[in-house]
C-alpha positions as CSV (number, residue, x, y, z in Angstrom):
1,X,-10.7,5.6,-27.6
2,X,-10.2,8.5,-29.9
3,X,-8.4,8.4,-33.2
4,X,-4.7,8.0,-33.1
5,X,-2.6,11.1,-33.8
6,X,-0.9,11.3,-37.2
7,X,2.3,9.4,-37.3
8,X,5.4,11.6,-36.8
9,X,8.8,11.1,-38.3
10,X,11.3,9.0,-36.3
11,X,13.5,12.1,-35.9
12,X,10.6,14.2,-34.4
13,X,9.7,11.5,-32.0
14,X,13.3,10.9,-30.9
15,X,13.8,14.6,-30.4
16,X,10.7,14.7,-28.1
17,X,12.3,12.2,-25.7
18,X,15.7,12.0,-23.9
19,X,15.2,15.5,-22.6
20,X,16.9,14.7,-19.3
21,X,20.1,16.4,-20.7
22,X,18.2,19.6,-21.1
23,X,15.4,19.5,-18.5
24,X,16.0,19.2,-14.7
25,X,13.9,16.8,-12.7
26,X,10.8,18.6,-11.3
27,X,8.2,17.2,-9.0
28,X,4.7,18.7,-8.9
29,X,4.6,21.8,-6.6
30,X,4.8,20.7,-2.9
31,X,2.8,22.7,-0.4
32,X,4.9,24.5,2.3
33,X,5.4,22.5,5.4
34,X,3.6,25.1,7.5
35,X,0.5,24.6,5.4
36,X,0.8,20.8,5.4
37,X,1.0,20.6,9.2
38,X,-2.5,22.3,9.4
39,X,-4.5,19.8,7.4
40,X,-4.7,16.2,6.1
41,X,-4.8,17.2,2.4
42,X,-2.4,15.6,-0.1
43,X,0.9,17.5,0.0
44,X,1.6,17.7,-3.8
45,X,-0.5,19.9,-6.1
46,X,-1.7,18.6,-9.5
47,X,0.9,18.4,-12.3
48,X,0.3,21.1,-14.9
49,X,-0.3,19.5,-18.3
50,X,2.8,21.1,-19.9
51,X,4.9,20.2,-16.9
52,X,3.8,16.5,-17.0
53,X,4.5,16.3,-20.7
54,X,8.0,17.8,-20.3
55,X,8.9,15.6,-17.3
56,X,7.7,12.5,-19.2
57,X,9.9,13.5,-22.1
58,X,13.0,13.1,-19.8
59,X,12.7,9.3,-20.2
60,X,15.7,7.9,-22.0
61,X,13.6,5.1,-23.6
62,X,16.4,2.7,-22.8
63,X,16.5,-0.8,-24.3
64,X,16.4,-2.6,-21.0
65,X,14.0,-0.4,-18.8
66,X,15.1,-1.1,-15.3
67,X,12.1,1.0,-14.0
68,X,9.8,-1.7,-15.5
69,X,12.0,-4.6,-14.3
70,X,11.9,-3.3,-10.7
71,X,8.2,-2.6,-10.7
72,X,6.3,-5.5,-9.1
73,X,3.6,-5.1,-11.7
74,X,6.1,-4.8,-14.6
75,X,4.3,-1.7,-15.8
76,X,5.1,-0.6,-19.3
77,X,6.5,2.7,-17.9
78,X,8.6,3.9,-20.9
79,X,5.6,3.4,-23.2
80,X,3.1,5.5,-21.2
81,X,5.8,8.1,-20.5
82,X,6.3,8.4,-24.3
83,X,2.6,8.7,-24.9
84,X,2.3,11.4,-22.3
85,X,5.1,13.4,-23.8
86,X,3.2,13.2,-27.1
87,X,0.0,14.3,-25.5
88,X,-1.8,11.0,-26.1
89,X,-3.1,10.7,-22.6
90,X,-6.0,8.3,-23.3
91,X,-3.6,5.8,-24.8
92,X,-1.2,6.4,-22.0
93,X,-4.0,5.5,-19.5
94,X,-4.9,2.4,-21.5
95,X,-1.3,1.2,-21.3
96,X,-1.0,2.0,-17.6
97,X,-4.3,0.3,-16.6
98,X,-3.5,-2.8,-18.6
99,X,-1.1,-4.0,-16.0
100,X,-2.2,-2.0,-12.9
101,X,-5.7,-2.2,-11.4
102,X,-5.1,1.0,-9.4
103,X,-2.6,3.3,-11.1
104,X,-4.0,6.4,-9.4
105,X,-3.3,4.8,-6.0
106,X,0.2,3.5,-6.9
107,X,1.1,6.9,-8.3
108,X,0.4,8.3,-4.8
109,X,1.7,5.7,-2.3
110,X,4.2,3.5,-4.0
111,X,7.8,4.1,-2.7
112,X,9.0,5.0,-6.1
113,X,12.4,6.0,-4.7
114,X,12.9,2.3,-3.8
115,X,11.3,0.8,-7.0
116,X,10.9,2.4,-10.4
117,X,12.5,5.8,-9.9
118,X,15.3,4.4,-7.7
119,X,16.3,2.2,-10.6
120,X,15.9,4.7,-13.4
121,X,19.1,4.6,-15.5
122,X,19.4,8.4,-15.6
123,X,19.1,8.7,-11.8
124,X,22.8,9.4,-11.1
125,X,23.7,13.0,-11.8
126,X,20.5,14.0,-13.6
127,X,17.7,12.9,-11.3
128,X,15.3,10.1,-12.2
129,X,12.1,10.6,-14.2
130,X,9.2,11.5,-11.9
131,X,7.4,8.3,-12.8
132,X,4.9,8.3,-9.9
133,X,3.8,11.8,-10.4
134,X,3.2,11.3,-14.1
135,X,1.3,8.1,-13.4
136,X,-1.0,10.0,-11.0
137,X,-1.4,12.7,-13.5
138,X,-2.4,10.3,-16.3
139,X,-5.0,8.5,-14.2
140,X,-6.5,11.5,-12.5
141,X,-7.0,13.0,-16.0
142,X,-8.6,9.7,-17.1
143,X,-11.1,9.9,-14.2
144,X,-11.9,13.6,-15.0
145,X,-12.5,12.8,-18.6
146,X,-14.5,9.7,-18.1
147,X,-12.1,7.2,-19.5
148,X,-12.1,4.9,-16.5
149,X,-14.8,2.3,-17.0
150,X,-16.6,-0.1,-14.7
151,X,-15.4,-3.8,-15.1
152,X,-18.3,-5.1,-17.2
153,X,-17.6,-8.4,-19.0
154,X,-18.6,-9.1,-22.6
155,X,-20.5,-12.2,-21.4
156,X,-21.7,-13.5,-18.1
157,X,-20.6,-16.9,-16.7
158,X,-22.6,-19.0,-14.3
159,X,-19.7,-19.7,-11.9
160,X,-19.1,-17.6,-8.9
161,X,-16.1,-16.7,-6.8
162,X,-15.9,-15.6,-3.2
163,X,-13.2,-13.2,-2.1
164,X,-12.4,-12.7,1.6
165,X,-10.9,-9.2,2.1
166,X,-11.6,-6.0,0.3
167,X,-8.1,-4.7,0.4
168,X,-5.8,-4.3,-2.7
169,X,-5.2,-8.0,-3.3
170,X,-8.9,-8.9,-3.1
171,X,-10.0,-5.9,-5.2
172,X,-7.4,-6.6,-7.9
173,X,-8.6,-10.2,-8.1
174,X,-12.2,-9.2,-8.1
175,X,-11.7,-6.8,-11.0
176,X,-9.8,-9.4,-13.1
177,X,-12.4,-12.2,-12.4
178,X,-15.3,-9.9,-13.1
179,X,-13.9,-8.9,-16.5
180,X,-13.8,-12.6,-17.3
181,X,-17.5,-12.8,-16.5
182,X,-17.6,-14.5,-13.1
183,X,-20.2,-13.6,-10.5
184,X,-17.9,-12.0,-7.9
185,X,-18.8,-11.7,-4.2
186,X,-16.4,-9.8,-1.8
187,X,-16.7,-10.3,1.9
188,X,-15.1,-7.9,4.4
189,X,-15.3,-7.3,8.1
190,X,-15.1,-3.5,7.8
191,X,-17.9,-1.2,6.8
192,X,-16.1,0.3,3.8
193,X,-14.1,-1.2,0.9
194,X,-10.4,-0.6,0.7
195,X,-8.8,-2.3,3.8
196,X,-5.6,-0.5,4.9
197,X,-6.0,1.9,2.0
198,X,-8.9,3.4,3.9
199,X,-8.1,2.7,7.5
200,X,-4.3,2.6,7.6
201,X,-3.0,5.1,5.1
202,X,-3.5,8.8,6.0
203,X,-5.3,11.2,3.8
204,X,-2.1,13.3,3.1
205,X,-0.8,10.3,1.2
206,X,-4.1,8.9,-0.2
207,X,-7.3,10.8,0.0
208,X,-10.2,8.5,0.7
209,X,-12.3,9.5,-2.2
210,X,-9.7,8.1,-4.5
211,X,-10.4,4.6,-3.0
212,X,-14.1,5.0,-2.5
213,X,-14.8,5.9,-6.1
214,X,-13.3,2.5,-7.1
215,X,-15.8,0.9,-4.8
216,X,-18.7,2.6,-6.5
217,X,-17.3,1.8,-9.9
218,X,-16.8,-1.9,-9.0
219,X,-20.4,-2.1,-7.8
220,X,-21.5,-0.6,-11.1
221,X,-19.6,-3.4,-12.9
222,X,-21.6,-6.0,-11.0
223,X,-19.2,-6.9,-8.2
224,X,-21.2,-7.6,-5.0
225,X,-19.8,-6.5,-1.6
226,X,-20.9,-8.1,1.7
227,X,-19.6,-5.7,4.4
228,X,-19.5,-6.1,8.2
229,X,-19.1,-9.8,7.6
230,X,-16.7,-11.7,9.8
231,X,-15.6,-15.0,8.3
232,X,-15.6,-17.6,11.0
233,X,-18.5,-15.9,12.9
234,X,-21.1,-14.6,10.4
235,X,-20.2,-17.2,7.8
236,X,-17.8,-20.1,7.8
237,X,-15.1,-20.8,5.2
238,X,-16.8,-24.2,4.6
239,X,-20.1,-22.3,3.7
240,X,-18.2,-20.0,1.3
241,X,-16.6,-23.0,-0.3
242,X,-20.0,-24.6,-0.8
243,X,-21.5,-21.3,-2.1
244,X,-18.8,-20.5,-4.7
245,X,-16.7,-22.4,-7.3
246,X,-13.5,-20.9,-5.8
247,X,-12.5,-18.8,-2.9
248,X,-9.7,-16.3,-2.5
249,X,-8.3,-15.3,1.0
250,X,-6.8,-11.8,0.8
251,X,-7.2,-10.6,4.4
252,X,-3.8,-8.9,4.8
253,X,-2.0,-8.9,8.2
254,X,-3.2,-6.6,10.9
255,X,-1.9,-8.1,14.2
256,X,0.5,-5.6,15.8
257,X,4.0,-7.0,16.5
258,X,4.7,-6.8,20.2
259,X,7.7,-6.3,22.4
260,X,8.4,-7.1,26.0
261,X,9.8,-4.4,28.3
262,X,9.2,-3.0,31.8
263,X,6.2,-0.7,31.7
264,X,4.8,-1.9,28.4
265,X,1.3,-2.1,29.9
266,X,1.1,1.6,30.8
267,X,-1.8,3.7,29.4
268,X,-0.8,5.8,26.4
269,X,1.2,3.0,24.7
270,X,-0.8,2.1,21.6
271,X,-0.4,0.0,18.4
272,X,0.2,2.0,15.2
273,X,-2.8,0.6,13.4
274,X,-5.2,1.5,16.3
275,X,-3.8,5.0,16.2
276,X,-4.0,5.4,12.4
277,X,-7.5,3.8,12.2
278,X,-8.9,6.2,14.8
279,X,-7.5,9.2,12.9
280,X,-8.8,8.0,9.5
281,X,-12.2,7.2,10.9
282,X,-12.3,10.7,12.5
283,X,-11.4,12.1,9.1
284,X,-14.4,10.2,7.6
285,X,-16.7,12.0,10.1
286,X,-17.2,9.2,12.6
287,X,-17.4,9.4,16.3
288,X,-14.4,7.4,17.5
289,X,-14.3,6.3,21.2
290,X,-10.5,6.2,21.6
291,X,-10.0,9.5,19.7
292,X,-12.8,11.4,21.3
293,X,-11.7,10.4,24.8
294,X,-8.2,11.7,24.0
295,X,-6.4,8.4,24.2
296,X,-5.6,8.3,20.5
297,X,-5.4,12.0,19.9
298,X,-1.9,13.6,19.9
299,X,-3.1,17.2,20.4
300,X,-0.8,19.0,22.9
301,X,1.1,15.8,23.8
302,X,4.6,14.6,23.5
303,X,4.6,11.7,21.1
304,X,7.3,9.1,20.5
305,X,6.9,6.7,17.6
306,X,9.0,3.5,17.8
307,X,9.9,2.0,14.4
308,X,11.4,3.1,11.1
309,X,9.1,1.8,8.3
310,X,6.4,3.5,6.3
311,X,3.9,2.9,9.0
312,X,6.1,4.8,11.5
313,X,6.3,7.7,9.0
314,X,2.5,7.7,8.7
315,X,2.2,7.9,12.5
316,X,4.7,10.8,13.0
317,X,3.2,12.8,10.2
318,X,-0.3,12.2,11.5
319,X,0.7,13.3,15.0
320,X,2.1,16.5,13.6
321,X,-1.2,17.3,12.0
322,X,-3.1,16.5,15.2
323,X,-1.2,19.3,16.9
324,X,1.3,17.3,19.0
325,X,3.6,19.4,21.3
326,X,6.5,17.3,20.0
327,X,7.0,14.3,17.7
328,X,10.0,12.0,17.9
329,X,10.8,8.9,15.9
330,X,13.0,6.4,17.8
331,X,14.8,4.0,15.5
332,X,17.5,1.5,16.3
333,X,19.5,1.9,13.1
334,X,20.7,5.0,11.2
335,X,19.0,7.0,8.5
336,X,20.7,5.1,5.7
337,X,19.3,1.8,7.0
338,X,15.7,3.0,7.3
339,X,13.3,0.4,5.8
340,X,10.8,3.1,4.9
341,X,10.8,5.5,1.9
342,X,13.5,8.2,2.1
343,X,11.0,10.6,0.5
344,X,8.7,10.1,3.5
345,X,11.5,10.7,5.9
346,X,12.4,14.0,4.2
347,X,8.7,15.0,4.3
348,X,8.6,14.2,8.0
349,X,11.7,16.2,8.7
350,X,10.3,19.2,6.8
351,X,7.2,19.0,8.9
352,X,9.1,19.2,12.2
353,X,9.6,15.6,13.2
354,X,12.7,14.9,15.3
355,X,14.6,11.6,14.6
356,X,16.6,9.8,17.3
357,X,18.7,7.5,15.2
358,X,20.5,4.5,16.7
359,X,18.2,4.4,19.7
360,X,16.2,1.5,21.0
361,X,13.6,1.4,23.8
362,X,14.4,-0.7,26.9
363,X,11.6,0.4,29.3
364,X,8.7,2.8,29.7
365,X,8.4,5.0,32.8
366,X,5.2,6.3,34.4
367,X,2.6,5.6,37.1
368,X,-0.5,4.2,35.3
369,X,0.1,6.6,32.4
370,X,3.3,6.6,30.3
371,X,5.5,9.6,30.9
372,X,8.8,8.7,29.3
373,X,10.6,6.2,27.0
374,X,13.8,4.9,28.5
375,X,16.2,4.0,25.7
376,X,19.8,3.2,25.0
377,X,22.2,3.9,22.1
378,X,22.9,1.2,19.4
379,X,26.1,0.5,17.4
380,X,26.0,-0.7,13.8
381,X,28.4,-3.5,13.2
382,X,29.2,-5.9,10.3
383,X,26.5,-7.1,7.9
384,X,24.8,-10.4,8.7
385,X,23.9,-13.2,6.3
386,X,21.1,-11.0,4.9
387,X,23.4,-8.1,4.2
388,X,22.0,-5.8,7.0
389,X,24.3,-4.4,9.5
390,X,24.0,-6.0,13.0
391,X,23.1,-3.8,15.9
392,X,24.5,-4.0,19.4
393,X,23.8,-2.1,22.5
394,X,26.2,0.6,23.6
395,X,26.9,0.2,27.3
396,X,26.1,3.0,29.7
397,X,24.3,5.0,27.0
398,X,20.8,5.2,28.6
399,X,18.7,8.3,27.8
400,X,15.0,9.3,28.2
401,X,12.5,10.9,25.9
402,X,9.4,12.6,27.4
403,X,6.2,10.8,26.1
404,X,2.5,11.2,26.8
405,X,1.8,8.9,23.9
406,X,4.0,6.1,22.6
407,X,3.1,4.5,19.2
408,X,4.4,1.1,18.5
409,X,5.1,0.8,14.8
410,X,7.1,-2.5,14.9
411,X,5.4,-4.2,12.0
412,X,2.5,-6.6,11.6
413,X,1.9,-10.4,11.9
414,X,-0.9,-12.5,10.6
415,X,-3.7,-13.5,12.9
416,X,-4.4,-17.3,13.5
417,X,-6.6,-17.8,10.4
418,X,-7.3,-21.5,11.0
419,X,-8.7,-20.6,14.4
420,X,-10.4,-17.3,13.2
421,X,-12.0,-19.1,10.2
422,X,-12.8,-22.2,12.2
423,X,-10.9,-24.3,9.6
424,X,-8.1,-26.3,11.2
425,X,-7.2,-27.8,7.9
426,X,-6.1,-24.4,6.5
427,X,-2.3,-24.8,6.4
428,X,0.1,-22.0,7.7
429,X,3.8,-21.5,7.6
430,X,6.1,-21.1,10.6
431,X,5.5,-17.4,10.4
432,X,1.7,-17.8,10.5
433,X,1.2,-16.8,6.9
434,X,-1.0,-19.0,4.7
435,X,0.9,-21.8,3.0
436,X,0.2,-22.0,-0.8
437,X,1.5,-23.8,-3.8
438,X,3.4,-20.9,-5.3
439,X,2.8,-22.1,-8.9
440,X,-1.0,-22.1,-8.4
441,X,-1.5,-19.9,-5.4
442,X,-3.9,-22.5,-4.0
443,X,-3.8,-23.7,-0.4
444,X,-4.1,-27.4,0.6
445,X,-7.9,-26.9,0.5
446,X,-9.1,-27.5,-3.1
447,X,-10.4,-24.4,-4.6
448,X,-9.2,-22.1,-1.8
449,X,-6.5,-19.6,-3.0
450,X,-4.6,-16.9,-1.1
451,X,-2.8,-13.8,-2.1
452,X,-1.2,-10.6,-0.8
453,X,0.2,-10.0,2.7
454,X,-1.5,-13.1,4.2
455,X,0.9,-15.1,2.0
456,X,4.0,-12.9,1.7
457,X,3.8,-11.1,5.1
458,X,3.4,-7.4,5.5
459,X,4.5,-5.7,2.3
460,X,3.5,-3.0,-0.2
461,X,0.2,-2.3,-1.8
462,X,1.7,-2.7,-5.3
463,X,2.8,-6.3,-4.4
464,X,-0.8,-7.1,-3.1
465,X,-2.2,-5.8,-6.5
466,X,0.3,-8.1,-8.3
467,X,-0.6,-11.1,-6.2
468,X,-4.3,-10.5,-6.6
469,X,-4.1,-10.3,-10.4
470,X,-2.0,-13.4,-10.5
471,X,-4.4,-15.3,-8.2
472,X,-7.3,-14.3,-10.4
473,X,-5.6,-16.0,-13.4
474,X,-5.0,-19.2,-11.4
475,X,-8.6,-19.2,-10.1
476,X,-9.8,-18.9,-13.7
477,X,-7.7,-21.8,-14.8
478,X,-8.9,-23.9,-11.9
479,X,-12.6,-23.2,-12.5
480,X,-12.4,-23.8,-16.2
481,X,-10.4,-27.1,-15.7
482,X,-13.0,-28.2,-13.2
483,X,-15.8,-27.4,-15.5
484,X,-14.1,-29.2,-18.3
485,X,-13.6,-32.3,-16.2
486,X,-17.2,-32.3,-15.1
487,X,-18.4,-31.9,-18.7
488,X,-16.3,-34.9,-19.8
489,X,-17.6,-37.0,-16.9
490,X,-21.2,-36.2,-17.9
491,X,-20.8,-37.4,-21.5
């Protein structure tokens, strides 16, 4: 790290911050919707250095930073905003990366409007600090200037760990454990590292090179990846337990949540992840059977996406870019109750997506191939025990939406891991997620830990990163305690 800048007076530093009363909130320039519809490139341009510094200076440096409190990683946001405002970008990157394994990814895909920015104390009336965009600017600058280093430990340890799943939880744990000196082996059933960050999230939110460069960097640091490996078929969990001193399961949840309705088996009704994976693989230059045959290509078709989360927004915006004749999002609640990011909803609206609020599917019409979604209107009632408003069907409110492709974005459930891993002793909850001791993150199988969506259910990438880092610390404690016990027994 370079030499620190000369110390400024307290008055000068104070004057540099709290600029929200003088400067309006400004995001990086967003490309016009007509341009965005034509390609899969990220929609925001790079922050200009002066703009990033001035936007960072809007931070109020409050005593209790709610942005940090509501960040799953408890990132030291006010600190790296202040360093950015002062032009001390390398130090800003060091602070940002101390708590976040992938700040360049979180800066792009975190729903900041629900987390840090949504809880900024200056949000009302002045517009929150553009935390995500500054975070992206800091880390992209760090990559450009060579400040991002491979995770190389100061000393090597003899113990090894096996990590099942190369998604955000597994990668975050791998990086932490490698930095401690462990021999880290990551096993994944796909042919690339990144999990849903590669195959589930579209390029216009997260360009694939941003993820793939981390893969190269982790390999440079000594992390070994075993790809196209299906645990339970190519290798058993028992074999991995015998091979490594501890094992982490971070497989995520991929099984599409299903619904029962007349016509659900018609051709053209596809799960969201199948659709997104085909599009992403096509973008990576692969030949994709479902896409090339037209079954998963929206070009010239009327598309209806059922669901209201971030995955649904990824689907509607992908369909727009594929050249769909029309794209409609059907959601049973209203806009205010959308579970996805409002920022994504606004982007979709700008790009021409039509929203049918308070509408729920009841059947699918067609002969062999879907031709329409039959739906009915919903009414929002009083909140239930969770605080969400209950929805009830409005009688005699049936309507139809033309549809050549229907994408089901109803959420994800975990697959049956005890069966998939051929390990019946692996405990699960009533929801099918892995059961762990939440203090140690270890399952009932000694030395087998779990983290991310496979424990908490389908959630955000930032939570998976947090869980992976926490699991790494617990695995380290377990391995060292085990080594200590063996050393005492040998005396």
